[in-house]
C-alpha positions as CSV (number, residue, x, y, z in Angstrom):
1,M,-4.5,-56.7,-35.5
2,C,-5.0,-60.1,-35.8
3,L,-3.3,-62.2,-38.9
4,T,-6.9,-63.6,-39.3
5,T,-9.1,-61.0,-40.5
6,F,-6.6,-60.3,-43.5
7,L,-6.1,-64.1,-44.7
8,I,-10.0,-65.5,-43.4
9,H,-11.4,-64.4,-46.4
10,S,-10.2,-67.6,-48.5
11,L,-10.4,-70.0,-45.2
12,T,-13.2,-69.4,-43.7
13,T,-17.1,-69.3,-44.6
14,F,-18.9,-67.0,-41.9
15,V,-22.5,-67.6,-39.3
16,V,-23.4,-65.3,-36.3
17,H,-24.8,-67.4,-34.0
18,G,-26.5,-70.7,-35.4
19,E,-28.2,-68.3,-38.3
20,D,-26.0,-68.5,-41.6
21,F,-23.8,-65.5,-42.0
22,I,-26.0,-64.5,-45.8
23,S,-29.9,-65.2,-44.1
24,L,-28.8,-62.9,-41.7
25,N,-27.4,-60.3,-42.9
26,L,-29.6,-60.2,-46.0
27,K,-32.6,-59.9,-43.8
28,I,-30.6,-57.0,-41.9
29,M,-30.3,-55.2,-45.5
30,S,-33.7,-55.5,-46.5
31,M,-35.2,-54.1,-43.4
32,A,-32.6,-51.8,-42.8
33,T,-33.2,-50.3,-46.9
34,P,-36.7,-51.5,-48.5
35,H,-36.5,-49.2,-51.4
36,L,-33.3,-47.3,-53.0
37,T,-33.0,-44.5,-51.4
38,H,-30.4,-41.6,-51.9
39,S,-31.3,-40.2,-48.4
40,H,-28.2,-40.5,-45.8
41,P,-29.2,-43.1,-42.7
42,P,-26.7,-43.3,-39.8
43,T,-23.7,-46.1,-40.4
44,L,-23.4,-49.1,-38.3
45,I,-20.4,-50.1,-37.0
46,S,-19.9,-53.6,-35.5
47,H,-16.7,-54.0,-33.4
48,S,-14.3,-57.0,-33.2
49,P,-14.4,-58.4,-29.9
50,A,-12.0,-57.8,-27.4
51,R,-10.3,-61.5,-28.5
52,L,-10.5,-64.0,-31.3
53,L,-13.8,-65.8,-31.4
54,R,-13.4,-69.5,-32.5
55,P,-15.5,-71.3,-34.8
56,T,-19.0,-72.4,-33.4
57,R,-22.6,-73.7,-34.1
58,A,-24.9,-72.0,-31.6
59,T,-26.3,-73.3,-28.9
60,P,-30.3,-72.6,-29.5
61,V,-31.6,-70.0,-26.7
62,S,-35.4,-71.2,-25.7
63,G,-37.7,-69.0,-25.1
64,N,-38.4,-65.1,-27.0
65,M,-36.1,-64.1,-23.0
66,T,-33.3,-64.8,-21.5
67,T,-31.8,-64.1,-18.0
68,T,-27.8,-63.1,-16.9
69,D,-27.3,-66.0,-15.7
70,Q,-27.8,-67.3,-19.1
71,F,-24.9,-65.3,-20.1
72,K,-22.4,-64.8,-17.2
73,D,-20.0,-67.5,-19.1
74,Y,-20.1,-66.0,-22.4
75,H,-19.3,-63.3,-24.8
76,P,-21.1,-61.4,-27.4
77,S,-19.8,-62.2,-31.1
78,L,-20.9,-59.2,-32.9
79,E,-21.4,-55.5,-31.0
80,V,-23.1,-52.5,-32.9
81,L,-23.0,-49.2,-31.1
82,G,-25.3,-46.2,-32.2
83,G,-28.9,-45.4,-31.9
84,A,-29.8,-46.5,-35.7
85,R,-29.6,-50.4,-34.9
86,D,-33.2,-49.5,-33.0
87,M,-34.4,-48.0,-35.9
88,F,-33.3,-49.3,-39.0
89,C,-32.1,-53.5,-38.0
90,P,-34.3,-54.6,-35.2
91,V,-33.8,-58.4,-36.2
92,I,-30.0,-58.0,-35.4
93,K,-30.8,-56.9,-31.9
94,T,-31.9,-61.0,-31.5
95,H,-28.7,-62.0,-32.0
96,L,-26.2,-59.7,-30.3
97,G,-26.5,-61.7,-26.6
98,R,-26.5,-65.1,-28.2
99,P,-24.5,-67.4,-26.5
100,Y,-21.3,-69.0,-27.1
101,N,-19.0,-71.9,-28.1
102,H,-16.7,-73.2,-30.2
103,Y,-17.0,-76.0,-32.0
104,P,-15.0,-78.9,-30.5
105,V,-11.5,-79.5,-31.9
106,F,-11.4,-77.6,-35.1
107,G,-12.9,-74.2,-33.7
108,S,-10.4,-75.1,-30.4
109,N,-7.6,-73.0,-32.1
110,R,-7.8,-70.4,-34.9
111,H,-5.3,-71.7,-36.5
112,V,-6.3,-74.9,-36.5
113,E,-9.8,-74.4,-38.4
114,T,-7.9,-72.3,-41.2
115,I,-6.1,-74.7,-41.7
116,F,-9.0,-77.6,-42.0
117,A,-11.7,-75.2,-43.8
118,A,-8.5,-74.8,-46.4
119,F,-8.3,-78.5,-46.8
120,F,-11.4,-80.1,-46.7
121,R,-14.2,-77.5,-46.8
122,N,-15.8,-78.4,-50.1
123,I,-16.3,-76.0,-53.2
124,P,-20.3,-75.9,-54.5
125,D,-20.6,-76.5,-58.1
126,V,-21.8,-73.4,-59.6
127,K,-22.2,-72.3,-63.4
128,Y,-21.3,-68.9,-64.4
129,K,-22.0,-66.4,-67.2
130,R,-18.1,-64.4,-67.2
131,E,-18.5,-60.5,-68.5
132,C,-15.7,-58.4,-69.4
133,L,-15.2,-54.8,-68.8
134,R,-12.4,-52.9,-70.4
135,T,-11.4,-49.8,-68.3
136,P,-10.4,-46.1,-69.2
137,D,-6.2,-47.3,-68.7
138,D,-7.1,-50.4,-71.1
139,G,-7.3,-52.6,-68.2
140,T,-10.1,-55.3,-67.6
141,V,-12.1,-56.8,-64.9
142,T,-14.9,-59.5,-64.8
143,L,-17.7,-59.7,-63.4
144,D,-18.9,-63.2,-63.0
145,W,-23.2,-64.2,-62.7
146,V,-24.9,-66.9,-61.6
147,S,-25.6,-68.6,-65.5
148,G,-28.9,-68.3,-66.2
149,D,-30.3,-65.6,-64.1
150,A,-30.6,-62.7,-66.5
151,R,-33.5,-64.7,-68.1
152,T,-35.5,-66.4,-65.4
153,L,-35.1,-63.4,-62.9
154,P,-37.2,-60.3,-62.2
155,D,-34.9,-56.8,-63.4
156,N,-35.8,-55.5,-59.5
157,T,-34.3,-58.3,-58.1
158,P,-32.2,-57.7,-55.3
159,I,-28.1,-57.5,-56.3
160,L,-25.2,-58.3,-54.3
161,L,-22.0,-57.3,-55.4
162,L,-18.8,-59.7,-53.8
163,L,-15.8,-58.5,-53.5
164,P,-13.1,-61.3,-53.0
165,G,-10.1,-61.1,-50.5
166,L,-6.9,-60.3,-51.6
167,S,-6.3,-62.5,-54.8
168,G,-9.2,-64.4,-54.7
169,G,-12.0,-64.4,-57.2
170,S,-15.2,-66.6,-58.3
171,D,-13.6,-69.6,-58.3
172,D,-12.9,-69.7,-54.0
173,S,-15.1,-71.4,-51.9
174,Y,-15.8,-69.0,-49.3
175,V,-17.5,-66.8,-52.9
176,R,-18.8,-69.3,-53.8
177,H,-20.7,-70.6,-50.2
178,M,-21.8,-66.8,-50.0
179,L,-23.3,-67.0,-53.5
180,V,-25.1,-70.0,-53.5
181,R,-27.1,-69.2,-50.2
182,A,-27.6,-65.4,-51.3
183,R,-28.8,-67.0,-55.1
184,N,-31.2,-69.7,-52.3
185,K,-32.6,-66.3,-51.0
186,G,-34.3,-65.1,-54.3
187,W,-31.1,-63.0,-55.2
188,R,-28.9,-61.9,-58.1
189,V,-25.6,-62.4,-57.5
190,V,-22.5,-61.1,-58.8
191,V,-18.7,-61.7,-58.2
192,F,-16.0,-58.5,-58.8
193,N,-13.4,-60.3,-60.5
194,S,-9.7,-57.8,-59.7
195,R,-8.1,-57.8,-63.0
196,G,-5.6,-61.4,-62.4
197,C,-8.1,-63.2,-60.7
198,A,-10.3,-66.0,-61.3
199,D,-8.6,-66.0,-64.8
200,S,-9.3,-63.0,-65.5
201,P,-7.2,-61.0,-68.9
202,V,-3.8,-58.6,-68.1
203,T,-3.9,-56.1,-70.3
204,T,-1.2,-53.6,-68.8
205,P,1.2,-52.8,-66.2
206,Q,-1.7,-52.4,-63.4
207,M,-2.8,-55.1,-61.9
208,Y,-4.3,-55.2,-58.2
209,S,-3.9,-52.1,-55.5
210,A,-6.0,-52.0,-52.3
211,S,-5.9,-48.2,-52.7
212,F,-7.3,-48.2,-57.0
213,L,-11.3,-47.6,-56.5
214,G,-11.4,-46.7,-60.9
215,D,-12.4,-50.5,-60.9
216,L,-15.2,-50.9,-58.4
217,D,-16.5,-47.4,-59.6
218,E,-16.8,-48.9,-63.4
219,V,-18.3,-52.3,-61.9
220,V,-21.2,-50.7,-59.5
221,N,-22.2,-48.2,-62.5
222,H,-22.3,-50.8,-65.2
223,V,-24.3,-52.9,-62.9
224,V,-27.2,-50.0,-61.6
225,T,-27.2,-49.0,-65.6
226,R,-27.9,-52.6,-66.6
227,Y,-30.2,-53.0,-63.4
228,P,-31.8,-49.5,-63.2
229,K,-35.0,-51.2,-60.8
230,A,-32.4,-53.8,-58.6
231,N,-31.3,-52.6,-55.1
232,L,-27.8,-53.1,-54.9
233,Y,-26.2,-54.9,-52.3
234,G,-22.3,-54.9,-51.3
235,A,-20.2,-57.6,-49.5
236,G,-16.7,-57.6,-48.7
237,W,-14.3,-60.1,-47.7
238,S,-10.5,-58.8,-46.0
239,M,-8.8,-56.7,-49.0
240,G,-12.2,-56.6,-50.5
241,A,-14.3,-55.0,-47.5
242,N,-11.3,-52.3,-47.2
243,I,-11.3,-51.3,-50.7
244,L,-15.1,-51.4,-50.2
245,V,-15.7,-49.3,-47.3
246,Q,-12.8,-47.0,-49.2
247,Y,-15.7,-47.1,-52.1
248,L,-18.1,-46.3,-50.2
249,G,-16.7,-43.0,-48.1
250,K,-14.8,-41.7,-50.5
251,E,-16.9,-41.7,-54.2
252,A,-19.8,-40.7,-55.0
253,G,-21.2,-43.4,-56.8
254,A,-21.7,-45.0,-52.7
255,R,-25.2,-43.7,-53.7
256,N,-26.0,-46.5,-55.2
257,F,-25.5,-48.8,-53.3
258,S,-28.5,-49.5,-50.5
259,G,-26.8,-51.1,-48.2
260,A,-23.2,-53.0,-47.4
261,V,-21.2,-55.6,-45.6
262,S,-17.8,-55.4,-44.6
263,L,-15.9,-59.1,-43.6
264,C,-12.5,-59.1,-42.0
265,N,-11.4,-55.7,-42.6
266,P,-7.2,-54.8,-42.3
267,F,-8.7,-51.7,-41.7
268,N,-5.1,-50.8,-41.3
269,L,-3.0,-51.7,-43.7
270,V,0.4,-51.0,-41.8
271,M,-0.7,-52.8,-38.7
272,S,-1.8,-55.9,-40.9
273,D,1.9,-55.8,-42.7
274,E,3.9,-56.0,-39.6
275,D,1.5,-58.3,-37.6
276,L,2.3,-60.9,-40.8
277,C,5.5,-60.4,-40.6
278,K,5.6,-62.4,-36.9
279,G,5.3,-65.5,-35.7
280,F,2.8,-68.2,-37.3
281,N,1.8,-65.5,-39.5
282,K,4.4,-66.2,-41.7
283,I,3.3,-68.6,-43.2
284,Y,0.2,-66.9,-44.2
285,N,2.2,-64.1,-45.3
286,R,4.3,-66.4,-47.7
287,S,0.7,-67.8,-48.8
288,L,-0.9,-65.1,-50.7
289,A,2.5,-64.3,-51.6
290,K,3.0,-67.1,-53.4
291,A,-0.9,-66.3,-54.8
292,L,-0.3,-62.9,-56.0
293,S,2.7,-64.0,-57.4
294,G,1.6,-67.0,-59.2
295,I,-0.8,-64.6,-61.4
296,L,1.8,-62.4,-62.0
297,K,3.5,-65.4,-63.7
298,K,0.4,-66.2,-66.1
299,H,1.3,-62.8,-67.6
300,L,5.4,-61.9,-67.3
301,M,5.2,-61.3,-71.0
302,L,3.7,-58.6,-70.3
303,F,6.5,-56.9,-68.5
304,E,9.2,-58.4,-70.5
305,D,10.3,-55.1,-71.5
306,I,9.1,-52.8,-68.9
307,G,11.6,-50.5,-67.8
308,G,11.2,-47.5,-64.5
309,D,11.3,-49.1,-61.2
310,Y,9.8,-52.4,-61.6
311,N,11.4,-54.9,-60.0
312,I,9.6,-58.3,-61.7
313,P,11.6,-60.9,-60.5
314,L,11.0,-60.3,-56.7
315,A,7.5,-59.9,-57.3
316,A,7.8,-63.1,-59.4
317,N,9.2,-64.6,-56.6
318,A,7.4,-62.5,-53.5
319,E,8.0,-64.6,-50.2
320,T,6.5,-61.9,-48.5
321,I,3.4,-59.5,-49.8
322,R,5.5,-56.8,-49.8
323,D,8.3,-58.1,-51.2
324,Y,5.2,-58.3,-54.4
325,D,4.2,-54.5,-53.6
326,E,7.7,-53.5,-53.6
327,G,8.2,-55.3,-57.1
328,L,5.2,-54.6,-58.6
329,T,2.1,-52.7,-56.7
330,R,3.5,-49.2,-55.4
331,V,5.5,-49.4,-58.8
332,S,2.5,-49.2,-60.9
333,F,0.2,-47.0,-59.1
334,G,2.6,-44.3,-58.4
335,F,4.0,-44.4,-54.7
336,K,7.7,-43.6,-53.2
337,S,7.6,-46.8,-51.0
338,V,5.2,-49.4,-49.8
339,D,4.8,-48.0,-46.6
340,E,3.2,-44.6,-48.6
341,Y,1.2,-47.2,-50.2
342,L,-0.2,-48.7,-47.1
343,Q,-0.6,-45.7,-45.4
344,K,-2.9,-44.6,-48.2
345,S,-4.6,-47.7,-48.0
346,C,-6.6,-47.8,-45.1
347,S,-10.3,-47.8,-44.9
348,A,-9.8,-46.8,-41.6
349,D,-8.9,-43.2,-42.9
350,Y,-12.8,-43.2,-44.6
351,I,-14.9,-45.1,-42.8
352,K,-16.3,-42.4,-40.9
353,Y,-18.0,-40.8,-44.4
354,V,-19.8,-44.2,-45.2
355,R,-23.7,-42.7,-45.0
356,T,-25.0,-46.1,-46.7
357,P,-26.0,-48.8,-44.2
358,L,-22.8,-50.3,-43.3
359,L,-22.1,-53.7,-41.5
360,C,-18.7,-54.8,-40.2
361,I,-18.2,-57.6,-39.0
362,Q,-14.8,-58.7,-37.1
363,A,-16.0,-62.2,-35.5
364,I,-14.4,-65.3,-37.4
365,L,-17.2,-67.9,-36.9
366,F,-16.4,-71.2,-39.1
367,Y,-19.8,-73.3,-39.5
368,P,-18.6,-76.9,-39.9
369,E,-22.5,-78.1,-41.7
370,S,-20.8,-76.3,-45.1
371,C,-17.8,-78.4,-45.0
């Protein structure tokens, strides 16, 4: 499991061979399910290529047909398996064999592209209207809607629910780029901020978990109740994708989704944890741990007198994600160990049960025009 598939949620944007990701996938999802339905069409699954793809602005292909010679030096960045491709997503066939060239310099190495995007990509200016939801356990999650959309968009406007990655939220550049592109296509977009993320309030010791689906269920029920005439679609990055796929494979509320996209899902958190402890990946591990502990430090008063197996100093000064999970997450959600928590939080165990049209993209591509 490549570390970038776990980390990319905070550092890059996505594109599939020259057409920006959101344009392509809105087209795909709309064609797959033009109307909200409770039927169970086949799942659409793509698998990551044999090696990590570097960023690119794709080279256009002229004409409607191509020859074998044109592709002898290239490999596809997206593979879709199953007959549902032809039935539900004919548009995707035109993108499977497009030639691939990495973007010069910045696309020559996955670490270079990651670092470059983190420091130089712009952050679109988006004005939100925040909505706070109180959960049954007295926790709080927030939904950030685009300000003004409630007045200007029809009630049947398709809705795109965005699930950021670990410690991410509506203030991150990758979320805002996706939001802007979807909104420009006429979609209503809402960002689901997990507890403590994007300055969401924290009211209980239970903050963030890769296995807890209760908050997402509350959000889905709230959104479909508010807009019963609209089709609901979901897109998640990294840990957000892991949670989304679990939800689609486990929860009854999955029937509310007309389609979904999983971006750079770690799928197997045990393997991801091991990979993040190796070589250059340790830098990303420390970066994520710092982000998590930073959220915790804003709410230390809540944990001042907490007892039990909590180790708040360890979590607040975590040098790895495992440190944070050991001190806080696994205790908050009743796991005996971090390993048990990771093993029971793998979306790979549930993807076979997904019946919502689902597109899984593991290729990591960088879009220079958004910088």
